[in-house]
C-alpha angles and dihedrals in degrees: 000000000000089000091052090048092052093047091049091044091051090045091049091049091049091049091048091050090050090048091051091049092047091046090053090047091050090050091051091048091049090053090048090049091052091051091049091048090051091050090047092051091051092049091048090053091051091048091050091048091049091049091051091050091052093048094044106104097176094112090052091050090050090051091050091050090049092050090050091049091050091049090051090048090051091051090050092049091048090053091049091049089051092050092049091047091050092048091051091048091051090049091050092050092048091051091050093049090046090051090050092049092050088054093236120147110271107252127183108260122239116285090243089083096045112113122215115216 
């Protein structure tokens, strides 16, 4: 019986040693798994952020708005140029008719009133 007790005791000690080694190994693997999960979470966040940046079309919308604003400004400036050209033409015509009424010889007006079209 003493022999059986010693054999069982040695077997139990061997099993407990193996259990301790395996428990340590499991603990180390769990720590490694936690680190890998943290890295994975960080990488997923970066991928999500990158995807959001690619799908963000706010800069494109701002460019389109700016182009529309510039086109409207050009139209406004064209209208102003037309008004100024018309005003100069009217002034030129008034000066010519006044010169004709006064009986003066019709002279070509200064080039400052000439309109290029």
